C-alpha positions as a Markdown table, in Angstrom:
| # | Residue | x | y | z |
|---|---|---|---|---|
| 1 | Met | -38.0 | 11.7 | -23.9 |
| 2 | His | -40.2 | 9.4 | -22.0 |
| 3 | Asn | -39.2 | 6.4 | -24.2 |
| 4 | Leu | -35.5 | 7.3 | -23.8 |
| 5 | Leu | -35.7 | 7.4 | -20.1 |
| 6 | Ala | -37.4 | 4.0 | -20.1 |
| 7 | Glu | -34.5 | 2.6 | -22.2 |
| 8 | Ile | -31.9 | 4.1 | -19.8 |
| 9 | Ala | -33.4 | 2.0 | -17.0 |
| 10 | Asp | -32.2 | -1.1 | -18.8 |
| 11 | Gln | -28.6 | 0.0 | -19.1 |
| 12 | Arg | -25.7 | -1.3 | -17.0 |
| 13 | Ile | -23.0 | 1.2 | -16.5 |
| 14 | Leu | -19.6 | 1.1 | -14.7 |
| 15 | Val | -18.1 | 4.3 | -13.1 |
| 16 | Ile | -14.4 | 4.5 | -12.3 |
| 17 | Gly | -12.8 | 7.4 | -10.7 |
| 18 | Asp | -12.1 | 9.7 | -7.8 |
| 19 | Met | -15.0 | 9.3 | -5.3 |
| 20 | Met | -15.5 | 11.6 | -2.3 |
| 21 | Leu | -17.9 | 12.5 | 0.5 |
| 22 | Asp | -19.5 | 15.9 | 0.5 |
| 23 | His | -20.3 | 17.1 | 4.0 |
| 24 | Tyr | -22.5 | 20.1 | 4.3 |
| 25 | Ile | -22.7 | 22.1 | 7.6 |
| 26 | Trp | -25.8 | 24.3 | 7.5 |
| 27 | Gly | -26.1 | 27.2 | 9.8 |
| 28 | Asp | -26.7 | 30.9 | 10.3 |
| 29 | Thr | -24.7 | 33.8 | 11.7 |
| 30 | His | -25.6 | 36.9 | 13.6 |
| 31 | Arg | -22.3 | 38.1 | 15.1 |
| 32 | Ile | -18.6 | 38.3 | 14.7 |
| 33 | Ser | -16.3 | 36.3 | 16.9 |
| 34 | Pro | -14.5 | 38.2 | 19.7 |
| 35 | Glu | -11.4 | 36.0 | 19.1 |
| 36 | Ala | -10.9 | 37.0 | 15.4 |
| 37 | Pro | -12.7 | 39.0 | 12.7 |
| 38 | Val | -14.7 | 36.0 | 11.5 |
| 39 | Pro | -18.4 | 35.1 | 11.7 |
| 40 | Val | -19.7 | 32.8 | 14.4 |
| 41 | Ile | -21.8 | 30.0 | 12.8 |
| 42 | Glu | -24.7 | 28.6 | 14.7 |
| 43 | Val | -24.9 | 25.0 | 13.2 |
| 44 | Arg | -28.4 | 23.8 | 12.5 |
| 45 | Glu | -27.9 | 20.6 | 10.5 |
| 46 | Asp | -25.2 | 18.3 | 8.9 |
| 47 | Thr | -26.0 | 16.5 | 5.6 |
| 48 | Tyr | -23.9 | 14.1 | 3.6 |
| 49 | Arg | -23.9 | 13.5 | -0.1 |
| 50 | Ala | -21.9 | 11.5 | -2.6 |
| 51 | Gly | -19.3 | 13.5 | -4.5 |
| 52 | Gly | -17.0 | 13.2 | -7.5 |
| 53 | Ala | -17.3 | 9.8 | -9.3 |
| 54 | Ala | -19.8 | 8.8 | -6.6 |
| 55 | Asn | -22.0 | 11.7 | -7.6 |
| 56 | Val | -21.8 | 10.5 | -11.2 |
| 57 | Ala | -23.0 | 7.0 | -10.0 |
| 58 | His | -25.8 | 8.5 | -8.0 |
| 59 | Asn | -27.0 | 10.6 | -11.0 |
| 60 | Leu | -27.1 | 7.3 | -13.0 |
| 61 | Arg | -29.2 | 5.7 | -10.3 |
| 62 | Ala | -31.5 | 8.7 | -10.2 |
| 63 | Leu | -32.1 | 7.9 | -13.9 |
| 64 | Glu | -32.8 | 4.3 | -12.8 |
| 65 | Ala | -29.8 | 2.8 | -14.6 |
| 66 | Gln | -28.0 | -0.1 | -13.1 |
| 67 | Val | -24.6 | 1.1 | -11.8 |
| 68 | Glu | -21.4 | -0.2 | -10.3 |
| 69 | Leu | -18.8 | 2.2 | -8.9 |
| 70 | Cys | -15.1 | 1.6 | -8.5 |
| 71 | Gly | -12.7 | 3.9 | -6.6 |
| 72 | Trp | -11.0 | 3.9 | -3.2 |
| 73 | Val | -12.8 | 4.3 | 0.0 |
| 74 | Gly | -10.9 | 4.4 | 3.3 |
| 75 | Gln | -11.7 | 2.5 | 6.5 |
| 76 | Asp | -12.8 | 5.7 | 8.3 |
| 77 | Glu | -16.0 | 7.5 | 9.3 |
| 78 | Ser | -16.3 | 9.2 | 5.8 |
| 79 | Gly | -15.9 | 5.8 | 4.1 |
| 80 | Ser | -18.6 | 4.3 | 6.2 |
| 81 | Arg | -21.0 | 7.1 | 5.4 |
| 82 | Leu | -20.2 | 6.7 | 1.7 |
| 83 | Leu | -20.9 | 3.0 | 1.8 |
| 84 | Ala | -24.2 | 3.7 | 3.5 |
| 85 | Leu | -25.1 | 6.1 | 0.7 |
| 86 | Phe | -24.2 | 3.5 | -1.9 |
| 87 | Glu | -26.4 | 0.9 | -0.2 |
| 88 | Glu | -29.3 | 3.4 | 0.2 |
| 89 | Glu | -29.2 | 4.4 | -3.5 |
| 90 | Gly | -28.6 | 0.9 | -4.9 |
| 91 | Val | -25.1 | 1.6 | -6.2 |
| 92 | Ala | -23.1 | -1.6 | -6.4 |
| 93 | Phe | -19.7 | -1.3 | -4.8 |
| 94 | Asp | -17.0 | -4.0 | -4.5 |
| 95 | Lys | -15.5 | -4.1 | -1.0 |
| 96 | Ala | -12.1 | -4.9 | -2.7 |
| 97 | Phe | -11.9 | -1.1 | -3.1 |
| 98 | Val | -12.0 | -0.4 | 0.6 |
| 99 | Lys | -8.4 | 0.5 | 1.5 |
| 100 | Ala | -7.2 | 1.0 | 5.1 |
| 101 | Glu | -4.1 | 2.9 | 4.2 |
| 102 | Val | -5.8 | 5.9 | 2.6 |
| 103 | Pro | -8.4 | 8.4 | 3.9 |
| 104 | Thr | -11.7 | 8.8 | 2.1 |
| 105 | Ile | -11.6 | 12.1 | 0.2 |
| 106 | Leu | -13.7 | 14.5 | 2.2 |
| 107 | Lys | -15.1 | 17.9 | 1.1 |
| 108 | Lys | -16.6 | 19.8 | 4.1 |
| 109 | Arg | -18.6 | 22.9 | 3.2 |
| 110 | Val | -19.9 | 25.5 | 5.6 |
| 111 | Met | -23.2 | 26.8 | 4.3 |
| 112 | Val | -24.8 | 30.0 | 5.6 |
| 113 | Arg | -28.2 | 31.1 | 4.2 |
| 114 | Asn | -27.6 | 28.7 | 1.2 |
| 115 | Gln | -24.2 | 30.4 | 0.5 |
| 116 | Gln | -20.9 | 28.6 | 0.8 |
| 117 | Leu | -18.8 | 30.3 | 3.4 |
| 118 | Cys | -15.7 | 28.1 | 3.2 |
| 119 | Arg | -14.6 | 24.5 | 2.2 |
| 120 | Leu | -12.3 | 22.2 | 4.1 |
| 121 | Asp | -10.6 | 19.4 | 2.2 |
| 122 | Arg | -9.2 | 16.2 | 3.6 |
| 123 | Glu | -7.3 | 13.8 | 1.3 |
| 124 | Ala | -4.0 | 12.0 | 0.8 |
| 125 | Leu | -1.5 | 12.7 | -2.1 |
| 126 | Pro | -2.6 | 11.4 | -5.5 |
| 127 | Ala | -0.1 | 8.5 | -5.4 |
| 128 | Ala | -2.1 | 7.0 | -2.5 |
| 129 | Tyr | -5.2 | 6.5 | -4.8 |
| 130 | Asn | -3.4 | 5.0 | -7.7 |
| 131 | Met | -5.0 | 1.9 | -9.3 |
| 132 | Glu | -2.2 | 0.6 | -11.5 |
| 133 | Ala | -1.5 | -2.6 | -9.5 |
| 134 | Pro | -1.9 | -5.6 | -11.9 |
| 135 | His | -4.6 | -7.3 | -9.7 |
| 136 | Ile | -6.6 | -4.1 | -9.5 |
| 137 | Leu | -6.4 | -3.6 | -13.3 |
| 138 | Glu | -7.4 | -7.2 | -13.8 |
| 139 | Leu | -10.5 | -6.7 | -11.6 |
| 140 | Leu | -11.5 | -3.5 | -13.4 |
| 141 | Thr | -11.2 | -5.0 | -16.8 |
| 142 | His | -13.2 | -8.0 | -15.7 |
| 143 | Lys | -16.0 | -5.7 | -14.6 |
| 144 | Leu | -16.2 | -4.2 | -18.1 |
| 145 | Lys | -17.8 | -7.4 | -19.3 |
| 146 | Gly | -21.5 | -7.2 | -19.4 |
| 147 | Val | -21.8 | -3.4 | -19.1 |
| 148 | Lys | -22.9 | -1.1 | -21.9 |
| 149 | Ala | -20.7 | 1.8 | -20.9 |
| 150 | Val | -17.9 | 2.9 | -18.6 |
| 151 | Ile | -17.4 | 6.5 | -17.3 |
| 152 | Leu | -13.9 | 7.6 | -16.4 |
| 153 | Ser | -14.6 | 10.3 | -13.9 |
| 154 | Asp | -11.4 | 12.3 | -13.3 |
| 155 | Tyr | -11.1 | 14.8 | -10.4 |
| 156 | Ala | -7.3 | 14.7 | -10.5 |
| 157 | Lys | -7.1 | 12.9 | -7.1 |
| 158 | Gly | -5.0 | 10.0 | -8.4 |
| 159 | Val | -7.3 | 7.1 | -9.4 |
| 160 | Leu | -6.9 | 7.7 | -13.2 |
| 161 | Ser | -3.5 | 7.5 | -14.8 |
| 162 | Gln | -2.1 | 7.0 | -18.3 |
| 163 | Pro | -1.3 | 3.3 | -18.0 |
| 164 | Met | -4.6 | 2.5 | -16.3 |
| 165 | Ala | -6.7 | 4.6 | -18.8 |
| 166 | Asp | -4.9 | 2.9 | -21.7 |
| 167 | Ala | -5.5 | -0.5 | -20.3 |
| 168 | Leu | -9.2 | 0.2 | -19.7 |
| 169 | Leu | -9.8 | 1.7 | -23.1 |
| 170 | Lys | -8.2 | -1.3 | -24.8 |
| 171 | Ala | -10.3 | -3.8 | -22.7 |
| 172 | Ala | -13.5 | -1.8 | -23.4 |
| 173 | Arg | -12.8 | -1.9 | -27.1 |
| 174 | Gln | -12.5 | -5.7 | -26.9 |
| 175 | Val | -15.9 | -6.1 | -25.3 |
| 176 | Gly | -17.7 | -3.4 | -27.3 |
| 177 | Cys | -18.2 | -1.1 | -24.3 |
| 178 | Leu | -18.8 | 2.6 | -24.8 |
| 179 | Val | -16.2 | 4.8 | -23.0 |
| 180 | Ala | -16.9 | 8.3 | -21.7 |
| 181 | His | -14.2 | 10.5 | -20.2 |
| 182 | Asp | -14.9 | 13.5 | -18.0 |
| 183 | Pro | -11.4 | 15.0 | -18.1 |
| 184 | Lys | -9.1 | 17.1 | -15.9 |
| 185 | Pro | -6.5 | 18.4 | -18.5 |
| 186 | Arg | -4.0 | 19.4 | -15.8 |
| 187 | Arg | -3.5 | 15.7 | -15.2 |
| 188 | Asn | -1.6 | 15.9 | -18.6 |
| 189 | Phe | -2.3 | 12.4 | -19.8 |
| 190 | Leu | -3.5 | 11.6 | -23.4 |
| 191 | Leu | -6.5 | 9.3 | -23.8 |
| 192 | Lys | -7.3 | 9.0 | -27.5 |
| 193 | Gly | -10.4 | 7.7 | -29.2 |
| 194 | Val | -13.0 | 7.7 | -26.4 |
| 195 | Asp | -16.6 | 7.6 | -27.5 |
| 196 | Leu | -17.6 | 10.7 | -25.4 |
| 197 | Leu | -15.4 | 13.5 | -24.0 |
| 198 | Thr | -17.1 | 16.1 | -21.7 |
| 199 | Pro | -14.9 | 19.0 | -20.7 |
| 200 | Asn | -16.2 | 22.3 | -19.5 |
| 201 | Arg | -15.3 | 25.6 | -21.2 |
| 202 | Ala | -12.0 | 26.2 | -19.4 |
| 203 | Glu | -11.0 | 22.6 | -19.8 |
| 204 | Ser | -11.8 | 22.6 | -23.5 |
| 205 | Leu | -9.6 | 25.7 | -24.1 |
| 206 | Gln | -6.8 | 24.0 | -22.2 |
| 207 | Met | -7.1 | 20.8 | -24.2 |
| 208 | Ala | -7.2 | 22.7 | -27.4 |
| 209 | Gly | -4.1 | 24.8 | -26.4 |
| 210 | Ile | -6.0 | 28.1 | -27.0 |
| 211 | Asn | -5.7 | 31.2 | -24.8 |
| 212 | Leu | -8.5 | 33.8 | -25.1 |
| 213 | Ala | -8.2 | 37.4 | -24.3 |
| 214 | Gln | -10.8 | 38.8 | -21.9 |
| 215 | Gly | -14.0 | 39.4 | -23.7 |
| 216 | Glu | -12.9 | 37.4 | -26.8 |
| 217 | Ala | -15.6 | 35.1 | -28.3 |
| 218 | Tyr | -15.4 | 31.4 | -27.8 |
| 219 | Pro | -14.0 | 29.9 | -31.0 |
| 220 | Ala | -16.2 | 26.8 | -31.2 |
| 221 | Glu | -15.0 | 25.3 | -34.5 |
| 222 | Glu | -11.4 | 25.9 | -33.7 |
| 223 | Val | -11.7 | 24.2 | -30.3 |
| 224 | Cys | -13.5 | 21.2 | -31.8 |
| 225 | Gln | -10.9 | 20.7 | -34.5 |
| 226 | Ala | -7.9 | 21.1 | -32.1 |
| 227 | Ile | -9.3 | 18.6 | -29.6 |
| 228 | Trp | -10.1 | 16.2 | -32.4 |
| 229 | Glu | -6.6 | 16.4 | -33.8 |
| 230 | Arg | -5.1 | 15.5 | -30.4 |
| 231 | Tyr | -7.7 | 13.3 | -28.6 |
| 232 | Gln | -9.9 | 12.0 | -31.5 |
| 233 | Pro | -13.1 | 11.6 | -29.4 |
| 234 | His | -16.1 | 10.3 | -31.4 |
| 235 | His | -18.4 | 12.8 | -29.6 |
| 236 | Leu | -17.3 | 15.9 | -27.9 |
| 237 | Val | -19.7 | 17.8 | -25.6 |
| 238 | Ile | -18.5 | 21.0 | -24.1 |
| 239 | Thr | -20.5 | 22.6 | -21.2 |
| 240 | Leu | -20.4 | 26.4 | -21.5 |
| 241 | Gly | -22.3 | 27.4 | -18.4 |
| 242 | Ala | -24.8 | 30.1 | -19.2 |
| 243 | Glu | -23.9 | 29.9 | -22.9 |
| 244 | Gly | -25.2 | 26.3 | -23.1 |
| 245 | Met | -23.8 | 23.1 | -24.4 |
| 246 | Leu | -21.6 | 22.7 | -27.6 |
| 247 | Leu | -21.9 | 19.5 | -29.6 |
| 248 | Cys | -19.2 | 18.1 | -31.9 |
| 249 | Thr | -18.8 | 14.8 | -33.7 |
| 250 | Lys | -15.4 | 13.6 | -35.2 |
| 251 | Gly | -14.1 | 17.1 | -35.0 |
| 252 | Asn | -17.0 | 18.7 | -36.8 |
| 253 | Phe | -18.9 | 21.4 | -34.9 |
| 254 | Leu | -22.6 | 20.6 | -35.0 |
| 255 | Lys | -24.5 | 23.1 | -32.9 |
| 256 | Thr | -24.7 | 24.8 | -29.5 |
| 257 | Leu | -27.8 | 24.1 | -27.4 |
| 258 | Pro | -28.9 | 27.1 | -25.2 |
| 259 | Thr | -28.9 | 26.5 | -21.5 |
| 260 | Tyr | -32.2 | 25.1 | -20.1 |
| 261 | Ala | -31.6 | 26.4 | -16.6 |
| 262 | Arg | -34.3 | 28.7 | -15.3 |
| 263 | Ala | -32.7 | 29.4 | -12.0 |
| 264 | Val | -29.1 | 28.7 | -10.9 |
| 265 | Tyr | -28.4 | 28.2 | -7.2 |
| 266 | Asp | -25.4 | 25.9 | -7.3 |
| 267 | Val | -23.5 | 24.5 | -10.3 |
| 268 | Ser | -21.4 | 22.1 | -8.2 |
| 269 | Gly | -21.8 | 18.6 | -9.6 |
| 270 | Ala | -23.6 | 19.7 | -12.7 |
| 271 | Gly | -20.8 | 18.3 | -14.9 |
| 272 | Asp | -21.4 | 14.9 | -13.2 |
| 273 | Thr | -25.1 | 15.1 | -14.2 |
| 274 | Val | -24.1 | 15.9 | -17.8 |
| 275 | Val | -21.7 | 13.1 | -18.3 |
| 276 | Ala | -23.9 | 10.6 | -16.5 |
| 277 | Thr | -27.0 | 11.5 | -18.5 |
| 278 | Leu | -25.2 | 11.7 | -21.9 |
| 279 | Thr | -23.5 | 8.3 | -21.4 |
| 280 | Ala | -26.7 | 6.6 | -20.3 |
| 281 | Ala | -28.6 | 8.1 | -23.3 |
| 282 | Leu | -25.9 | 7.1 | -25.8 |
| 283 | Ala | -25.7 | 3.6 | -24.2 |
| 284 | Ala | -29.5 | 3.4 | -24.9 |
| 285 | Arg | -28.7 | 4.2 | -28.6 |
| 286 | Ala | -29.9 | 7.8 | -28.6 |
| 287 | Cys | -28.4 | 10.1 | -31.2 |
| 288 | Leu | -26.0 | 12.8 | -29.8 |
| 289 | Glu | -28.5 | 15.7 | -30.1 |
| 290 | Glu | -31.3 | 13.7 | -28.3 |
| 291 | Ala | -28.8 | 12.7 | -25.6 |
| 292 | Ala | -27.7 | 16.3 | -25.2 |
| 293 | His | -31.2 | 17.5 | -24.9 |
| 294 | Leu | -31.9 | 15.1 | -22.1 |
| 295 | Ala | -28.6 | 16.0 | -20.4 |
| 296 | Asn | -29.3 | 19.7 | -20.7 |
| 297 | Thr | -32.7 | 19.3 | -19.1 |
| 298 | Ala | -31.2 | 17.2 | -16.3 |
| 299 | Ala | -28.6 | 19.8 | -15.6 |
| 300 | Gly | -31.3 | 22.5 | -15.5 |
| 301 | Val | -33.0 | 20.5 | -12.8 |
| 302 | Val | -29.8 | 20.0 | -10.8 |
| 303 | Val | -28.5 | 23.6 | -10.8 |
| 304 | Ser | -31.8 | 24.8 | -9.3 |
| 305 | Lys | -30.9 | 22.8 | -6.2 |
| 306 | Val | -28.3 | 23.7 | -3.5 |
| 307 | Gly | -25.3 | 21.3 | -3.3 |
| 308 | Thr | -24.4 | 18.2 | -5.3 |
| 309 | Ala | -27.7 | 16.8 | -6.5 |
| 310 | Thr | -29.4 | 14.5 | -9.0 |
| 311 | Ala | -32.4 | 14.6 | -11.4 |
| 312 | Thr | -35.1 | 11.9 | -11.5 |
| 313 | Pro | -37.1 | 10.9 | -14.6 |
| 314 | Glu | -40.2 | 12.6 | -13.1 |
| 315 | Glu | -38.3 | 15.8 | -12.5 |
| 316 | Ile | -36.9 | 15.8 | -16.0 |
| 317 | Leu | -40.3 | 15.1 | -17.6 |
| 318 | Asn | -41.9 | 17.9 | -15.6 |
| 319 | Tyr | -39.2 | 20.4 | -16.3 |
| 320 | His | -40.1 | 23.1 | -18.8 |
| 321 | Pro | -37.1 | 25.3 | -19.6 |
């Protein structure tokens, strides 16, 4: 694992997708408001973290890979905070993707005793974040040159679309760039032939067109075959939460790795960690099982933390599931 982490540090990876700012309001409560039957929160601290595609990029930087991130940032306070986080973490970001007409996507979470009380979202309609303009597609395809892999991080906020994804996949094939896709099936666009597809359990069933009755066992081989027939990913890795991680290549079910998590405090952002780590490892020429072992370990580190988080090489090497 040590050698693989050293190889990852030499990889250049591009991340394209829906980026957002995660704002955490930390506090405590001891009384109910006299105005309404709701708790009064005494705020202690505000923290800000990169979310969505930006969290994927930060996970890659935590692994010491070289990363460039593409997605829309607004000319607002949230955008300024995101840009500061990129600079702090060493994530390359082209100011051509700062757009005055759209708000930076913001997820504001109120946390009481490490539990999420509520979440407030601020964003425009998906059309506002579209990247299909010819000059934007030209810029994105140009950035594929010289990188070992590109991750399409889809949070269904509007950045990824069928024409854009098709153009990027074609351009990536021309330059020999590995393509990973973390999908949102409700977007209902079909991207065939990516190198790596990383849905979670619910997303995989939706992509396979399978409905399970409550308590029914997960049909691993049937899901793998159905997704292969429609999407034809070279590698398919399905995150199953407490049940672990399912591995599949060219429609053939290989195995399920048990979860490595010792303690689970927060699963938010764990999928970002998985796709980032898998992609970086595959770009470094690891086999799928070796890449999945690393990603499973990194996810175990991340879910033991509260909020969107990352895993460093030192944390991964010191983690004993």
